[in-house]
C-alpha positions in Angstrom: 99.4 -311.7 -94.2 99.7 -307.9 -94.4 99.7 -305.6 -97.4 103.6 -305.5 -97.6 103.6 -309.2 -98.3 100.9 -309.0 -101.0 102.7 -305.9 -102.4 105.9 -307.9 -102.9 104.6 -311.4 -103.9 100.9 -311.1 -104.8 99.0 -314.2 -104.1 99.4 -315.2 -100.4 100.1 -318.9 -100.4 101.7 -318.9 -103.9 103.8 -315.9 -102.9 105.0 -317.6 -99.7 106.1 -320.7 -101.5 107.9 -318.5 -104.2 109.8 -316.6 -101.5 110.8 -319.8 -99.7 112.2 -321.2 -102.9 113.9 -317.9 -103.7 115.5 -317.7 -100.2 116.7 -321.3 -100.6 118.3 -320.3 -103.9 120.0 -317.3 -102.3 121.4 -319.5 -99.5 122.5 -322.4 -101.7 123.5 -320.7 -105.0 127.0 -319.8 -103.9 127.5 -321.3 -100.4 126.3 -324.9 -100.8 128.7 -327.8 -101.2 126.8 -328.8 -104.3 127.9 -325.6 -106.0 131.0 -324.3 -104.3 133.2 -327.4 -103.6 131.6 -330.1 -105.8 134.1 -331.7 -108.1 131.4 -331.7 -110.8 131.4 -328.0 -111.8 128.2 -328.3 -113.9 126.2 -327.3 -110.9 128.2 -324.1 -110.4 127.7 -323.2 -114.0 123.9 -323.8 -113.7 123.8 -321.7 -110.6 125.6 -318.8 -112.2 123.4 -319.1 -115.3 120.3 -318.8 -113.1 121.8 -315.8 -111.2 122.7 -314.1 -114.5 119.3 -314.8 -116.0 117.4 -313.4 -112.9 119.6 -310.3 -113.0 118.8 -309.7 -116.7 115.1 -310.4 -116.3 114.9 -308.1 -113.3 115.9 -305.2 -115.6 113.8 -306.4 -118.6 110.7 -306.2 -116.5 111.4 -302.5 -116.2 110.1 -302.5 -112.7 111.0 -299.2 -111.0 114.1 -299.4 -108.7 114.1 -296.7 -106.0 117.8 -296.3 -105.3 119.4 -293.3 -103.7 122.5 -291.6 -105.1 124.7 -292.7 -102.2 123.6 -296.3 -102.7 124.4 -296.2 -106.4 127.7 -294.5 -105.6 128.6 -297.3 -103.1 127.9 -300.0 -105.7 129.7 -298.2 -108.6 132.8 -297.5 -106.5 132.9 -301.1 -105.2 132.4 -302.5 -108.8 135.0 -300.1 -110.2 137.6 -301.3 -107.7 137.0 -304.9 -108.8 137.4 -303.9 -112.5 140.7 -302.0 -111.5 142.0 -305.2 -109.9 141.1 -307.2 -113.0 142.9 -304.6 -115.2 146.1 -304.0 -113.2 146.6 -307.1 -111.1 145.1 -309.8 -113.3 145.8 -307.8 -116.5 143.2 -309.9 -118.4 139.5 -310.4 -118.5 138.3 -313.1 -116.1 134.7 -314.2 -115.5 135.4 -314.5 -111.7 135.5 -310.7 -111.4 132.3 -310.2 -113.3 130.7 -312.8 -111.0 131.6 -310.7 -108.0 130.2 -307.6 -109.5 127.0 -309.4 -110.4 126.6 -310.7 -106.8 127.0 -307.2 -105.4 124.3 -305.7 -107.6 122.0 -308.6 -107.3 122.2 -308.5 -103.5 121.2 -304.8 -103.7 118.3 -305.6 -106.0 117.0 -308.2 -103.6 117.0 -305.7 -100.7 115.1 -303.2 -102.9 112.5 -305.8 -104.0 111.7 -307.4 -100.6 111.4 -305.6 -97.3 113.6 -306.4 -94.3 110.9 -307.9 -92.1 109.4 -310.2 -94.8 112.8 -311.4 -96.0 114.2 -312.1 -92.5 111.0 -313.8 -91.2 111.2 -316.2 -94.2 115.0 -316.6 -93.8 114.5 -317.7 -90.2 111.7 -320.1 -91.4 113.9 -321.6 -94.1 116.8 -322.0 -91.7 114.5 -323.7 -89.2 113.5 -326.3 -91.9 117.1 -326.8 -92.8 118.1 -327.1 -89.1 115.4 -329.7 -88.2 116.1 -331.8 -91.3 119.9 -331.7 -90.8 119.5 -332.7 -87.1 117.4 -335.7 -88.1 120.0 -336.7 -90.7 122.8 -336.1 -88.2 121.2 -338.5 -85.8 120.8 -341.1 -88.5 124.3 -340.7 -90.0 125.2 -344.3 -89.5 122.2 -345.4 -91.5 122.3 -342.8 -94.3 125.9 -343.4 -95.3 125.1 -347.0 -96.0 122.0 -346.3 -98.2 123.0 -347.1 -101.9 120.2 -345.0 -103.4 121.3 -341.7 -101.8 123.5 -339.9 -104.3 127.2 -339.2 -103.5 128.6 -335.7 -103.6 132.4 -335.6 -104.1 134.3 -332.5 -102.9 138.0 -332.8 -103.3 139.2 -336.1 -101.9 136.2 -336.5 -99.6 132.5 -337.4 -100.2 129.1 -337.0 -98.7 125.7 -338.5 -99.0 123.8 -335.6 -100.6 120.2 -335.0 -99.4 119.9 -331.4 -100.8 119.1 -329.7 -97.5 122.0 -331.4 -95.8 125.1 -333.4 -96.7 126.0 -336.3 -94.5 129.8 -336.8 -94.4 131.1 -340.3 -95.1 134.6 -339.6 -93.6 136.3 -338.8 -90.3 134.6 -337.0 -87.4 130.8 -336.7 -87.8 129.8 -333.1 -88.0 126.6 -331.4 -89.2 127.4 -329.6 -92.5 123.8 -328.8 -93.4 123.8 -328.0 -97.2 126.9 -325.8 -96.9 130.5 -326.4 -97.9 131.6 -326.6 -94.3 130.2 -326.5 -90.8 131.7 -323.1 -90.2 129.6 -321.6 -92.9 126.5 -323.4 -91.6 126.9 -322.0 -88.1 127.2 -318.5 -89.4 123.7 -318.6 -90.9 122.3 -320.4 -87.8 123.7 -317.7 -85.6 122.4 -315.0 -87.9 118.9 -316.5 -87.5 119.3 -316.4 -83.7 120.5 -312.8 -83.9 117.3 -311.8 -85.8 115.1 -313.8 -83.3 116.7 -312.0 -80.3 115.9 -308.6 -81.8 112.1 -309.2 -82.1 110.2 -306.5 -80.3 107.9 -309.1 -78.6 110.8 -311.3 -77.6 112.4 -314.4 -79.3 110.7 -317.6 -80.1 112.6 -319.8 -77.6 111.8 -323.0 -79.5 113.4 -321.7 -82.7 116.4 -320.4 -80.7 116.8 -323.8 -79.0 116.7 -325.6 -82.4 119.3 -323.3 -83.9 121.5 -323.6 -80.8 121.4 -327.4 -80.7 122.2 -327.5 -84.4 125.2 -325.2 -83.8 126.5 -327.7 -81.2 126.3 -330.5 -83.8 128.4 -328.5 -86.3 131.2 -328.8 -83.7 132.4 -325.4 -84.8 134.6 -323.5 -82.3 133.7 -320.2 -83.9 130.0 -321.1 -83.8 130.1 -321.9 -80.0 131.9 -318.6 -79.3 129.4 -316.5 -81.3 126.5 -318.3 -79.7 127.8 -317.4 -76.3 128.2 -313.8 -77.3 124.6 -313.7 -78.7 123.2 -315.0 -75.4 125.1 -312.2 -73.6 123.7 -309.7 -76.1 120.2 -310.9 -75.4 120.6 -310.4 -71.6 121.8 -306.9 -72.3 119.1 -305.7 -74.8 116.0 -307.2 -73.2 113.6 -304.3 -72.8 110.9 -306.3 -71.0 113.1 -307.6 -68.2 110.3 -307.5 -65.6 107.7 -309.5 -67.5 107.0 -313.1 -66.8 107.8 -314.1 -70.4 111.1 -312.3 -70.3 112.1 -313.8 -67.0 111.2 -317.3 -68.2 113.1 -316.8 -71.4 116.2 -315.5 -69.5 116.0 -318.5 -67.2 115.8 -320.9 -70.1 118.7 -319.1 -71.8 120.8 -319.3 -68.7 119.8 -323.0 -68.1 120.7 -323.8 -71.7 124.0 -322.1 -71.5 124.9 -323.8 -68.2 123.8 -327.2 -69.6 126.0 -326.6 -72.7 129.0 -325.6 -70.6 128.5 -328.7 -68.4 128.2 -331.0 -71.4 131.4 -329.6 -72.9 133.2 -330.0 -69.6 132.1 -333.6 -69.0 132.2 -334.9 -72.6 135.9 -335.0 -73.2 135.5 -336.4 -76.8 133.2 -333.5 -77.8 135.4 -330.9 -76.0 138.5 -332.2 -77.7 136.9 -332.1 -81.2 135.8 -328.5 -80.7 138.6 -326.8 -78.7 141.7 -329.0 -79.0 142.7 -327.5 -82.3 142.7 -324.1 -80.6 144.5 -325.3 -77.5 147.2 -327.2 -79.4 147.8 -324.3 -81.7 148.2 -321.8 -78.9 150.6 -324.2 -77.2 152.8 -324.2 -80.4 151.7 -321.9 -83.3 154.3 -323.5 -85.6 152.6 -326.9 -85.6 150.4 -327.6 -88.7 148.8 -331.0 -88.6 145.4 -332.6 -88.9 144.5 -331.5 -85.3 145.5 -327.9 -85.7 145.1 -327.1 -89.4 141.9 -325.1 -89.0 143.5 -322.8 -86.3 146.8 -322.7 -88.2 145.3 -321.5 -91.4 143.1 -318.9 -89.7 145.9 -317.3 -87.6 148.7 -317.4 -90.1 146.2 -316.2 -92.8 146.0 -312.9 -90.9 149.7 -312.2 -91.3 149.7 -313.4 -94.9 146.7 -311.2 -95.9 148.2 -308.1 -94.2 151.5 -308.6 -96.0 149.8 -309.1 -99.4 147.6 -306.0 -98.8 150.7 -303.9 -98.1 152.4 -305.4 -101.1 149.6 -304.0 -103.4 147.4 -301.7 -101.5 145.7 -299.8 -104.3 144.3 -302.6 -106.6 145.2 -305.7 -104.6 146.8 -308.9 -105.9 143.9 -310.4 -107.8 142.0 -313.6 -107.2 144.4 -316.1 -108.9 147.7 -314.5 -107.9 146.7 -314.2 -104.3 145.9 -318.0 -104.1 149.2 -318.8 -105.8 151.2 -316.6 -103.4 149.4 -318.1 -100.4 150.5 -321.5 -101.4 154.0 -320.6 -102.6 155.1 -318.2 -99.8 153.0 -319.2 -96.8 152.1 -322.8 -97.5 148.4 -322.1 -97.0 145.9 -323.9 -99.2 143.0 -321.7 -98.3 142.2 -318.1 -97.2 139.3 -318.2 -94.6 139.6 -314.6 -93.4 137.0 -312.9 -95.6 137.6 -309.4 -94.2 141.3 -309.3 -94.9 140.9 -311.4 -98.1 138.8 -308.6 -99.5 141.7 -306.2 -99.0 144.5 -308.5 -100.1 142.5 -309.4 -103.3 141.0 -306.1 -104.3 142.9 -303.4 -102.4 142.3 -301.1 -99.4 139.2 -299.3 -100.7 137.1 -302.5 -101.1 138.3 -303.5 -97.7 137.0 -300.2 -96.3 133.7 -300.6 -98.1 133.3 -304.1 -96.8 134.1 -303.0 -93.3 131.5 -300.2 -93.7 128.8 -302.9 -94.0 130.0 -304.6 -90.8 130.4 -301.4 -88.8 127.0 -300.0 -90.0 125.3 -303.2 -89.0 126.7 -303.0 -85.5 125.9 -299.3 -85.4 122.1 -300.0 -85.7 122.1 -301.0 -82.0 121.0 -298.4 -79.5 123.5 -299.0 -76.7 127.2 -298.7 -76.9 127.7 -302.1 -75.2 125.4 -303.8 -77.7 127.2 -302.0 -80.6 130.5 -303.4 -79.3 129.1 -307.0 -78.9 127.6 -307.1 -82.4 130.7 -305.6 -83.9 132.8 -308.3 -82.2 130.4 -311.0 -83.4 130.4 -309.8 -87.0 134.2 -309.4 -87.1 134.5 -313.0 -85.8 132.0 -314.2 -88.3 133.6 -312.7 -91.4 137.2 -313.0 -90.3 136.8 -316.8 -89.9 134.8 -317.5 -93.1 135.6 -316.2 -96.6 132.2 -315.1 -97.9 133.3 -312.5 -100.4 131.7 -314.7 -103.1 128.5 -315.2 -101.3 125.1 -313.9 -102.5 123.4 -314.6 -99.1 126.1 -312.9 -96.9 126.1 -309.7 -99.0 122.3 -309.7 -99.0 122.2 -310.1 -95.2 124.8 -307.4 -94.7 123.0 -304.9 -96.9 119.8 -305.6 -95.0 121.3 -305.3 -91.6 123.6 -302.3 -92.3 121.0 -300.2 -94.1 123.6 -299.1 -96.6 121.1 -300.4 -99.2 117.6 -299.8 -98.0 114.1 -300.9 -99.0 111.6 -298.1 -99.1 109.1 -300.1 -97.1 111.5 -300.0 -94.1 111.1 -296.3 -93.8 113.1 -293.2 -94.6 115.5 -293.6 -91.7 115.9 -297.4 -92.2 115.0 -300.2 -89.8 115.1 -299.7 -86.0 116.1 -302.4 -83.6 113.1 -303.9 -81.9 110.5 -303.0 -84.5 108.0 -305.7 -85.2 107.4 -307.0 -88.7 104.6 -309.4 -89.1 103.9 -311.6 -92.1 
């Protein structure tokens, strides 16, 4: 453990355990099925109570917060736009708007309190634990769903066997949900862990990457597969040690793994159908909306709906409740998975631009134009297919990666790609 770790957490072993628990809370407090889609809303209330308590205690401790003027301005403008939406679109006080402002500021405080390297190393470690546990439970799905002592988690009209770090579905096609509300959200954080591993100056840990990649396959997420492929292309482009034995070995393993995955998808018609049929059937006839195409239908038609609603009220948006009602009434869409456009349609053009700033700045950290383009494409796909505008973990990761909110331990000019951070 280096001084940075002790500086942040104090006692080494105790500090590590605290940070693991803290990162688990960041990941699960807003994005888990237990909190976000659970029919029993008591867990959501408890989660928000903890978030609010932590936020207040953080200021009561009177620990110095080193925040630059431009960082404060970014947060104030973003928060101000949300208040404008509440005032002009909603025209009444609503706790949902305060929750979004709270998440924004809390994400910034987390970045200020824990340096990038320490947070991301522990994020990858936590995701590895979740991935391994969920893989074991995925393999034992047939046994787990029949265990009477494992508690049920009801979300809408479906239910899971809840094991905290993963939820085993008791319905339909078997997919790996992890602890998240849907496999699409799970793959996003798995791919983000791979993204960080691939940027390590000494090269990625191939075992961790393999674990994450296999777990992404078990989510059966079309978006996850596409992003995973783009990340492997990204690694082949950025590798700075292309002539070393380790690098060549890693590249061979990446290529072999990619080839094996493509071969498996090609030969396993059942798996291929589950992952890509929804996209193929939708492209064949975009008007069809049934169980096989609903995911693609909602995502593609949501683009048009969000743009129309953004143009309908560009300055302060439509508001949270009104947008949901209009989606159902005018477009027959029960959800809004496009987080990027949802930000604009909900809160207006300025929050949309501020959100896009995080994505573009994250991609701009790359050194080559080609890698800037690849990462920008990956991030747009990530946040245009999952609505994470009420996610503590996604805002925290975007603040870290973009450098719009910076930790002083990461240097005056922010983090550089390929720098090594050791715990």
